[in-house]
C-alpha positions in Angstrom: -9.8 -24.0 66.7 -6.2 -23.0 65.9 -5.6 -19.9 63.5 -4.2 -21.1 60.0 -1.8 -18.1 59.8 1.3 -18.6 62.1 4.3 -16.5 62.7 6.2 -18.4 60.2 3.6 -17.5 57.5 4.1 -13.9 58.5 7.7 -14.1 58.1 7.6 -15.8 54.6 5.1 -13.0 53.6 7.5 -10.1 55.0 10.4 -11.8 53.1 8.5 -12.1 49.8 7.2 -8.5 50.1 10.7 -7.5 50.9 12.0 -9.0 47.8 9.2 -7.3 45.7 10.1 -3.9 47.1 6.8 -3.5 48.9 8.6 -2.9 52.2 10.1 0.4 50.8 7.3 1.0 48.4 4.6 1.7 50.9 6.4 4.1 53.1 7.7 6.1 50.0 4.1 6.3 48.8 2.8 7.5 52.2 5.7 10.2 52.2 4.8 11.2 48.9 0.9 11.7 49.6 1.7 13.5 52.7 4.3 15.9 51.2 1.8 16.7 48.2 -1.0 17.2 50.6 1.0 19.7 52.4 1.8 21.4 48.9 5.5 20.5 49.2 7.9 19.0 46.6 7.0 15.2 46.5 10.5 14.0 46.3 12.8 16.8 47.5 16.7 16.6 47.2 18.8 18.2 49.9 22.5 18.7 50.5 24.1 19.9 53.7 27.7 20.5 53.8 29.2 21.5 57.0 32.2 24.0 57.4 34.2 21.3 59.3 33.7 18.5 56.8 34.6 20.8 54.0 37.9 21.7 55.9 38.6 18.0 56.4 38.1 17.0 52.9 40.5 19.7 51.5 43.2 18.4 53.8 42.7 14.8 53.0 42.8 15.1 49.2 46.3 15.4 47.9 47.0 18.1 45.5 48.5 17.4 42.1 52.1 18.4 41.6 
């Protein structure tokens, strides 16, 4: 007996899940659960500015005259 579900069906399912946002929702929820279990902020915000990028930005932006 040949299985009903083929690779094409799986690709269609993935495309439908992707359009509905399931593909990004599941990892986000797993990350959220893991971080809360570790008693960390569920949705942290981080910003890292390197000294070289800061110097480069000041040179590339023209100063008003």
